[in-house]
Residue frames relative to the residue before (quaternion, step in Angstrom):
aa qw qx qy qz dx dy dz
X 1.0000 0.0000 0.0000 0.0000 0.00 0.00 0.00
X 0.1505 -0.7830 0.5980 0.0813 3.58 -0.87 0.92
X 0.3125 -0.7351 0.5659 0.2044 3.54 -1.12 0.65
X 0.4790 -0.6668 0.4929 0.2879 3.52 -1.06 0.77
X 0.4281 -0.6735 0.5383 0.2710 3.53 -1.04 0.79
X 0.5324 -0.6096 0.4536 0.3731 3.59 -1.06 0.59
X 0.5797 -0.5753 0.4228 0.3927 3.59 -1.11 0.53
X 0.5842 -0.5823 0.4301 0.3669 3.52 -1.17 0.54
X 0.4629 -0.6417 0.5331 0.2996 3.51 -1.21 0.60
X 0.5705 -0.5524 0.4544 0.4036 3.59 -1.12 0.49
X 0.6532 -0.5752 0.3281 0.3671 3.58 -1.01 0.84
X 0.6804 0.4805 -0.3343 0.4410 3.67 0.76 -0.82
X 0.6496 0.5026 -0.3127 0.4770 3.58 1.05 -0.76
X 0.6573 0.5139 -0.3112 0.4551 3.58 0.89 -0.91
X 0.6485 0.5208 -0.3156 0.4568 3.58 0.98 -0.84
X 0.6922 0.4611 -0.2896 0.4736 3.60 0.82 -0.91
X 0.6269 0.5256 -0.3419 0.4625 3.59 1.01 -0.73
X 0.6365 0.5127 -0.3209 0.4786 3.58 1.02 -0.77
X 0.6605 0.5085 -0.3073 0.4592 3.58 0.95 -0.85
X 0.6274 0.5174 -0.3328 0.4774 3.58 1.01 -0.78
X 0.6676 0.5066 -0.3055 0.4521 3.58 0.87 -0.93
X 0.6537 0.5039 -0.3179 0.4665 3.59 0.96 -0.81
X 0.6464 0.5098 -0.3193 0.4695 3.56 0.94 -0.87
X 0.6473 0.5324 -0.3172 0.4438 3.58 0.92 -0.92
X 0.6631 0.5111 -0.3069 0.4527 3.60 0.92 -0.88
X 0.6779 0.5058 -0.2874 0.4495 3.60 1.11 -0.62
X 0.5694 0.6202 -0.3876 0.3754 3.59 1.19 -0.37
X 0.4672 -0.6138 0.5429 0.3320 3.58 -1.07 0.66
X 0.6536 -0.5517 0.3427 0.3885 3.58 -1.09 0.69
X 0.6519 0.5267 -0.3283 0.4356 3.60 0.87 -0.85
X 0.6668 0.4835 -0.2930 0.4856 3.56 0.99 -0.84
X 0.6258 0.5329 -0.3360 0.4600 3.58 1.03 -0.76
X 0.6486 0.5167 -0.3232 0.4559 3.59 0.96 -0.81
X 0.6401 0.5128 -0.3218 0.4731 3.58 1.07 -0.73
X 0.7393 0.4162 -0.2168 0.4830 3.61 1.00 -0.83
X 0.4236 0.7354 -0.4462 0.2839 3.59 1.25 -0.24
X 0.6654 0.5026 -0.3416 0.4336 3.67 0.81 -0.77
X 0.6076 0.5478 -0.3560 0.4516 3.61 1.09 -0.61
X 0.6676 0.4791 -0.2957 0.4871 3.58 0.94 -0.87
X 0.6648 0.5113 -0.3084 0.4490 3.57 0.89 -0.91
X 0.6080 0.5578 -0.3581 0.4369 3.59 1.04 -0.70
X 0.6683 0.4744 -0.3030 0.4863 3.58 0.96 -0.82
X 0.6142 0.5485 -0.3465 0.4493 3.60 0.97 -0.83
X 0.7178 0.4452 -0.2623 0.4666 3.57 0.78 -1.00
X 0.6208 0.5323 -0.3491 0.4576 3.58 1.04 -0.68
X 0.6752 0.4772 -0.2918 0.4808 3.59 0.92 -0.87
X 0.6661 0.5001 -0.3003 0.4647 3.58 1.05 -0.76
X 0.3406 -0.7605 0.4882 0.2596 3.57 1.11 -0.65
X 0.7603 0.2018 -0.1417 0.6009 3.53 1.30 0.27
X 0.6478 -0.4988 0.3738 0.4380 3.59 -1.21 0.25
X 0.1651 -0.7543 0.6310 0.0751 3.53 -1.14 0.80
X 0.5497 -0.6263 0.4193 0.3603 3.62 -0.88 0.82
X 0.3839 -0.6958 0.5600 0.2341 3.55 -1.05 0.80
X 0.0301 -0.8286 0.5580 -0.0343 3.56 -0.26 1.30
X 0.6278 -0.5906 0.3102 0.4011 3.55 1.29 0.28
X 0.7313 -0.4756 0.2927 0.3915 3.52 -1.35 0.19
X 0.6166 0.5667 -0.3592 0.4118 3.61 1.09 -0.50
X 0.7676 0.3689 -0.1685 0.4963 3.59 1.15 -0.59
X 0.5170 0.7003 -0.4090 0.2740 3.60 1.13 -0.53
X 0.6481 0.5025 -0.3418 0.4590 3.63 0.99 -0.64
X 0.6012 0.5265 -0.3599 0.4814 3.60 1.10 -0.56
X 0.6288 0.5183 -0.3294 0.4769 3.57 1.02 -0.77
X 0.6319 0.5315 -0.3242 0.4615 3.58 1.02 -0.83
X 0.6310 0.5323 -0.3337 0.4551 3.60 0.97 -0.80
X 0.6623 0.5158 -0.3056 0.4492 3.57 0.89 -0.95
X 0.7203 0.4287 -0.2777 0.4694 3.59 0.78 -0.94
X 0.5743 0.5574 -0.3877 0.4573 3.62 1.16 -0.43
X 0.6326 0.5058 -0.3264 0.4872 3.60 0.96 -0.82
X 0.6655 0.5075 -0.3069 0.4532 3.58 0.89 -0.93
X 0.6436 0.5280 -0.3222 0.4507 3.59 0.98 -0.85
X 0.6445 0.5046 -0.3193 0.4776 3.58 0.98 -0.82
X 0.6722 0.4960 -0.2978 0.4620 3.58 0.88 -0.90
X 0.6738 0.4863 -0.2875 0.4763 3.59 1.15 -0.63
X 0.6112 -0.6116 0.3282 0.3802 3.58 1.29 0.00
X 0.3436 0.7235 -0.5310 0.2769 3.60 1.16 0.32
X 0.5025 -0.6544 0.4617 0.3255 3.61 -0.85 0.88
X 0.5220 -0.6773 0.4188 0.3056 3.57 -0.82 1.02
X 0.6265 0.5438 -0.3461 0.4381 3.59 1.03 -0.68
X 0.6451 0.5183 -0.3143 0.4652 3.56 1.00 -0.81
X 0.6785 0.4807 -0.2942 0.4712 3.57 0.89 -0.91
X 0.6416 0.5136 -0.3255 0.4675 3.60 0.94 -0.82
X 0.6489 0.5139 -0.3175 0.4626 3.59 0.99 -0.80
X 0.6574 0.5038 -0.3136 0.4644 3.58 0.95 -0.81
X 0.6479 0.4976 -0.3167 0.4820 3.58 1.04 -0.74
X 0.6369 0.5169 -0.3303 0.4670 3.61 1.01 -0.74
X 0.6277 0.5204 -0.3302 0.4756 3.58 1.03 -0.76
X 0.6327 0.5153 -0.3240 0.4787 3.58 1.00 -0.80
X 0.6469 0.5269 -0.3280 0.4431 3.58 0.85 -0.92
X 0.6735 0.4902 -0.2995 0.4651 3.58 0.91 -0.87
X 0.6420 0.5243 -0.3194 0.4593 3.59 1.14 -0.59
X 0.6452 0.5426 -0.3186 0.4333 3.59 1.22 -0.32
X 0.4501 0.6932 -0.4613 0.3226 3.61 1.17 0.27
């Protein structure tokens, strides 16, 4: 049995998601813990419901999942890319 791969993200969304993930990996743990609520707020907003808090090691994976879901639900790619860019800038 083979599983289908998720559809590709639109290029602007994929680029911003990659940039957010890279920025997140570069943060010292203490800074990541301080910024974790900002990332979680976007995750939960995109999900439309509470999402389990699995900590800083997993939050970017959660963001990826809800970004795919948002695209599949019809969120405009420009809006999602802008929200991810705003998040990235907040991680400085």
